[in-house]
C-alpha positions as CSV (number, residue, x, y, z in Angstrom):
1,M,0.0,0.0,0.0
2,N,1.6,3.3,-1.1
3,E,1.6,6.4,1.1
4,S,-1.4,8.1,-0.7
5,T,-3.6,5.0,-0.5
6,R,-2.6,4.5,3.1
7,R,-3.5,8.1,3.9
8,L,-6.9,7.7,2.2
9,W,-7.5,4.5,4.3
10,G,-6.7,6.5,7.5
11,I,-9.2,9.2,6.4
12,F,-11.9,6.6,5.7
13,L,-11.4,4.9,9.1
14,A,-11.7,8.3,10.8
15,A,-14.9,9.2,8.9
16,V,-16.6,5.9,9.8
17,S,-15.6,6.4,13.4
18,I,-17.1,9.9,13.5
19,F,-20.4,8.8,11.8
20,I,-20.9,6.1,14.5
21,W,-19.8,8.3,17.3
22,G,-22.3,11.0,16.2
23,I,-25.1,8.4,16.8
24,T,-23.7,7.5,20.3
25,F,-25.1,10.6,21.9
26,V,-28.6,9.6,20.8
27,C,-28.1,6.0,22.0
28,T,-26.9,7.2,25.4
29,K,-29.8,9.7,25.8
30,Y,-32.2,6.8,25.1
31,L,-30.5,4.4,27.6
32,L,-30.7,7.1,30.4
33,N,-34.4,6.4,30.6
34,D,-33.5,3.0,32.3
35,F,-29.8,3.2,33.3
36,S,-27.6,5.6,35.1
37,S,-24.6,7.2,33.4
38,L,-22.2,4.9,35.2
39,E,-24.1,1.8,34.4
40,I,-24.1,2.7,30.7
41,L,-20.4,3.2,30.8
42,F,-19.7,-0.1,32.6
43,Y,-21.9,-2.3,30.4
44,R,-20.7,-0.5,27.3
45,F,-17.0,-1.1,27.9
46,I,-17.4,-4.7,29.2
47,A,-19.1,-5.4,25.8
48,A,-16.3,-3.5,24.0
49,Y,-13.5,-5.4,25.8
50,I,-15.1,-8.8,24.9
51,D,-15.6,-7.6,21.3
52,L,-11.9,-6.7,20.9
53,W,-10.8,-10.2,22.1
54,L,-13.1,-11.7,19.4
55,I,-11.6,-9.3,16.8
56,R,-8.0,-10.0,17.8
57,P,-7.7,-13.1,20.0
58,K,-4.0,-12.7,20.7
59,F,-1.9,-11.3,23.5
60,E,0.7,-8.7,22.7
61,K,3.7,-8.3,25.0
62,I,4.3,-4.7,26.0
63,A,7.0,-2.9,27.9
64,R,6.2,-2.8,31.6
65,R,6.8,0.9,31.8
66,D,4.1,1.5,29.2
67,N,1.4,0.1,31.5
68,M,1.1,3.5,33.2
69,L,0.5,5.1,29.8
70,F,-2.3,2.6,29.0
71,A,-3.8,3.2,32.4
72,L,-3.7,6.9,32.0
73,A,-5.3,6.6,28.5
74,G,-8.1,4.4,30.1
75,L,-8.6,6.9,32.9
76,S,-8.7,10.0,30.6
77,G,-10.3,8.6,27.4
78,V,-12.8,6.2,28.9
79,V,-13.6,6.7,32.6
80,L,-13.4,10.5,32.8
81,Y,-14.3,11.4,29.2
82,Q,-17.2,9.0,28.8
83,L,-18.6,9.5,32.3
84,T,-18.6,13.2,32.2
85,E,-20.1,13.1,28.7
86,N,-22.9,10.7,29.8
87,I,-23.7,12.8,32.8
88,A,-23.8,15.9,30.6
89,I,-26.3,14.2,28.3
90,H,-28.4,13.5,31.5
91,F,-28.7,17.3,32.1
92,T,-29.0,18.6,28.5
93,N,-29.8,17.7,24.9
94,A,-27.7,15.1,23.1
95,S,-27.1,17.6,20.2
96,N,-25.9,20.3,22.7
97,V,-23.3,18.0,24.2
98,S,-22.1,16.8,20.8
99,V,-21.4,20.4,19.7
100,I,-19.5,21.3,22.9
101,V,-17.5,18.1,22.8
102,S,-16.6,18.8,19.1
103,I,-14.1,21.4,20.3
104,C,-11.9,18.8,21.9
105,P,-9.4,19.0,19.0
106,L,-8.6,22.5,20.3
107,F,-7.8,21.0,23.7
108,T,-5.8,18.3,22.0
109,A,-3.6,20.9,20.3
110,I,-3.1,22.9,23.5
111,I,-2.2,19.9,25.6
112,S,0.1,18.5,22.9
113,Q,1.9,21.8,22.7
114,I,2.3,22.1,26.5
115,F,3.3,18.5,27.2
116,L,4.8,17.2,23.9
117,K,6.3,20.5,22.8
118,E,4.4,20.2,19.4
119,K,3.9,23.5,17.6
120,H,0.1,23.9,17.1
121,I,-0.8,27.3,18.6
122,T,-0.8,30.1,16.0
123,L,-2.7,33.3,15.5
124,W,-5.2,31.4,13.3
125,F,-5.6,28.8,16.1
126,I,-6.3,31.5,18.7
127,T,-8.8,33.2,16.4
128,G,-10.6,29.9,15.7
129,F,-10.6,29.0,19.4
130,V,-12.3,32.3,20.3
131,I,-14.9,31.9,17.5
132,S,-15.6,28.3,18.6
133,I,-16.1,29.3,22.2
134,L,-18.6,31.9,21.0
135,G,-20.4,29.2,19.1
136,V,-20.4,27.0,22.1
137,A,-21.9,29.9,24.1
138,F,-24.8,30.0,21.6
139,V,-25.3,26.3,22.0
140,C,-25.3,26.5,25.8
141,F,-28.2,29.0,25.6
142,N,-30.0,26.8,23.0
143,G,-33.3,25.6,24.4
144,N,-33.2,27.8,27.4
145,I,-35.3,30.7,26.1
146,I,-38.4,30.7,28.2
147,G,-41.6,32.6,28.5
148,K,-43.3,35.1,26.3
149,T,-40.6,37.7,27.1
150,S,-37.9,35.4,25.6
151,S,-35.9,35.7,28.7
152,I,-32.9,33.4,28.9
153,K,-32.3,30.9,31.7
154,F,-28.8,29.4,31.8
155,N,-28.3,26.0,33.4
156,P,-24.5,25.3,33.1
157,K,-24.4,21.7,34.6
158,G,-24.5,19.7,31.4
159,D,-22.5,22.3,29.4
160,I,-19.6,22.5,31.9
161,L,-19.5,18.7,32.1
162,A,-19.3,18.5,28.3
163,L,-16.4,21.0,28.3
164,L,-14.6,18.9,30.9
165,S,-15.1,15.8,28.8
166,G,-13.5,17.6,25.9
167,I,-10.4,18.4,28.0
168,C,-10.2,14.7,29.1
169,W,-10.2,13.7,25.4
170,G,-7.3,16.1,24.9
171,F,-5.2,14.2,27.5
172,Y,-6.3,10.9,26.0
173,S,-5.1,12.0,22.6
174,M,-1.8,13.0,24.1
175,F,-1.3,9.5,25.6
176,I,-2.4,7.9,22.3
177,S,0.2,10.0,20.5
178,I,2.9,8.6,22.8
179,L,1.7,5.0,22.6
180,N,1.5,5.2,18.7
181,K,5.2,5.8,18.7
182,R,5.7,2.5,20.4
183,K,4.2,0.7,17.3
184,Y,1.8,-1.5,19.3
185,D,-1.0,-3.4,17.5
186,S,-3.9,-0.9,17.5
187,V,-6.6,-3.5,18.5
188,C,-4.5,-5.0,21.3
189,A,-3.5,-1.5,22.5
190,T,-7.1,-0.4,22.6
191,R,-8.1,-3.6,24.4
192,R,-5.5,-2.9,27.1
193,I,-6.8,0.6,27.5
194,F,-10.3,-0.8,28.0
195,F,-9.0,-3.3,30.5
196,F,-7.5,-0.6,32.7
197,A,-10.7,1.5,32.3
198,V,-13.0,-1.4,33.4
199,L,-10.6,-2.1,36.3
200,M,-11.0,1.5,37.4
201,M,-14.8,1.3,37.0
202,I,-15.2,-1.5,39.5
203,P,-14.6,0.6,42.7
204,L,-16.7,3.3,41.1
205,S,-19.5,0.8,40.5
206,A,-19.2,-0.4,44.1
207,A,-19.5,3.1,45.4
208,G,-22.5,3.7,43.1
209,W,-24.2,0.6,44.4
210,A,-23.5,1.7,48.0
211,L,-25.1,5.1,47.2
212,T,-28.1,3.4,45.7
213,S,-28.5,1.1,48.7
214,H,-28.2,4.0,51.2
215,A,-30.7,6.1,49.3
216,A,-33.2,3.2,49.2
217,S,-32.8,2.3,52.9
218,S,-33.1,5.9,54.0
219,Q,-36.0,6.6,51.6
220,T,-34.3,9.8,50.4
221,E,-34.5,11.1,46.9
222,Q,-31.3,10.9,44.9
223,S,-29.9,14.1,43.6
224,G,-29.1,14.5,39.9
225,F,-25.4,13.7,40.2
226,I,-26.0,10.7,42.6
227,H,-28.6,9.4,40.2
228,S,-26.1,9.6,37.4
229,L,-23.7,7.4,39.5
230,Y,-25.9,4.8,41.0
231,F,-25.4,1.1,40.1
232,N,-28.4,-1.1,40.5
233,V,-27.8,-4.9,41.2
234,D,-31.4,-5.7,41.9
235,W,-32.3,-8.9,39.9
236,N,-35.9,-7.8,39.3
237,V,-34.9,-4.4,38.1
238,N,-32.2,-5.7,35.8
239,A,-34.5,-8.4,34.4
240,L,-37.0,-5.7,33.4
241,R,-34.4,-3.4,31.9
242,F,-32.6,-6.1,30.0
243,S,-35.8,-7.6,28.6
244,K,-36.1,-4.6,26.3
245,F,-34.7,-5.1,22.8
246,L,-33.8,-1.5,22.3
247,N,-31.8,-1.4,25.5
248,W,-29.7,-4.4,24.3
249,F,-29.4,-2.9,20.8
250,N,-28.1,0.5,22.2
251,I,-25.7,-1.1,24.7
252,L,-24.2,-3.4,22.0
253,F,-24.1,-0.5,19.5
254,L,-22.2,1.6,22.0
255,G,-20.0,-1.3,23.1
256,V,-19.3,-3.4,20.0
257,L,-19.3,-0.7,17.3
258,A,-18.7,2.7,19.0
259,S,-16.1,1.5,21.5
260,G,-14.8,-1.9,20.4
261,V,-14.4,-1.2,16.7
262,C,-14.3,2.6,16.5
263,F,-11.7,3.2,19.2
264,A,-9.4,0.8,17.4
265,T,-10.1,2.4,13.9
266,W,-9.7,5.9,15.4
267,N,-6.3,5.0,17.0
268,K,-5.2,3.5,13.7
269,A,-6.4,6.6,11.8
270,C,-4.4,8.7,14.3
271,E,-1.3,6.6,13.6
272,I,-1.7,7.0,9.8
273,V,-2.8,10.6,9.4
274,G,-1.7,12.1,12.7
275,T,-3.6,12.8,16.0
276,V,-4.2,16.5,15.6
277,K,-4.9,16.3,11.8
278,V,-7.4,13.5,12.1
279,S,-9.1,15.2,15.1
280,C,-10.7,17.7,12.7
281,F,-13.1,15.0,11.7
282,I,-14.7,15.5,15.1
283,Y,-16.2,18.7,13.7
284,L,-18.7,16.6,11.8
285,I,-20.1,14.8,15.0
286,P,-22.7,17.6,15.8
287,I,-24.2,17.4,12.4
288,V,-24.7,13.6,12.6
289,T,-26.0,13.9,16.2
290,A,-28.4,16.7,15.4
291,V,-30.0,14.8,12.5
292,F,-30.4,11.5,14.4
293,A,-31.5,13.3,17.6
294,F,-34.2,15.1,15.6
295,F,-35.7,11.8,14.2
296,A,-35.0,9.5,17.2
297,L,-35.5,11.7,20.2
298,G,-37.6,14.6,18.8
299,E,-35.0,17.2,19.7
300,K,-35.8,20.4,17.9
301,I,-33.3,22.0,15.6
302,T,-33.6,25.7,16.7
303,L,-32.2,28.8,15.0
304,L,-30.0,29.6,18.0
305,G,-28.7,26.0,18.2
306,S,-28.0,25.9,14.4
307,M,-26.2,29.3,14.6
308,G,-24.0,28.0,17.4
309,T,-23.2,24.8,15.6
310,I,-22.2,26.6,12.5
311,I,-20.1,29.2,14.3
312,T,-18.4,26.4,16.3
313,I,-17.5,24.4,13.2
314,V,-16.3,27.5,11.4
315,G,-14.0,28.4,14.3
316,L,-12.6,24.8,14.3
317,F,-11.8,25.0,10.7
318,I,-10.1,28.4,11.1
319,S,-8.0,27.0,14.0
320,E,-6.6,24.4,11.6
321,K,-4.9,27.1,9.3
322,K,-1.2,27.1,9.9
323,S,-0.2,30.7,9.4
324,L,-1.5,34.1,8.3
C-alpha cells in the first residue's frame, strides 16, 4: 500500500468512526431512561472489551513501563471522558453535548503543545478558538429561552461537564500519540486501554451501588449527580431493563461498534494521518447527532442552536490554518 492509499485508508477509518460516534449521543440519551450514566459506561465497555478479544484473539507483549500510559489513557479517554459526557447528556440535549465536545481538537492541540512540545498554537488557532467558544456559548443557551418575554435561563451543569469531557479527550489524545510511537497493534492496545478502564470502574460501581442502597434504605430522593452514578444490582430491576430489545441494541451498538471497533479504527487513523490532523473529523459529529436526535428523540433544531453549531465548526476549521 503506497503512502497516498494508506492516507486515504486512514481518512476513511476516521470518517466511519465519526459517523458512528455521532449516533452514540442519541443512544446514550435513550438508555438514560432506564440506566444511570455509570451503568451505561460499565456495560458498554465490558461489551467492548469482549468484542476486541473476538476481533483479535492474541496477547501482545508490552514494555512494563508502558502500562502506566495505557492506564492513563483508560482513565482520561474512557472513565473521565465518557462518564462526564454521559452525565452531561443527562442534564441537557444530546445535540448540545455533541457540539460542545466537538471542540476537543482545540484542547488536544493545546495539551500537545504544552506537554509534547508540538507546535500547534498560531494566530489562526487562537482566532478559531475564540470563535468556537462563541459558538459553544450560543449552543449553551439553546433551548433555554423561556416565557413570552424570551428571557434566557442558563443552566450550566451539562455544558460545563461537556467541556470537561473535551479536556479529558485532549489528554487521552496525548497518551495515544505517545503510545502510537511504540508501534503496538492498534486493536491490542485499545483492548489494554479498556482493560484498565474497566478495572477503574469496579470501585466506582461499588461506590455507586452503596449510594443506591443507602438512598433506598433511608428513603431519600437521589440528587441529579448521585442518580447519574448509581449502580443497581437488583435482579428484578435488571430483568426488566434487559428484557427490552432497544436497551440491548443500544448497549451493544455503544460497546461493540462505537467502542470496540471505533476506538481501534480511530487509533489506527491517528497513527496513519496524525492525531491533531485526524481530530478535525470530530467537527462533523454535531451534524450527525443533530440529524439523528431530531428523528429518534424529537429534539428540535432551533435557530440559536443551528447558529451556534455553524459558528463552532467555522471556528474549528479556522483554527486548523497554519499561518497568516
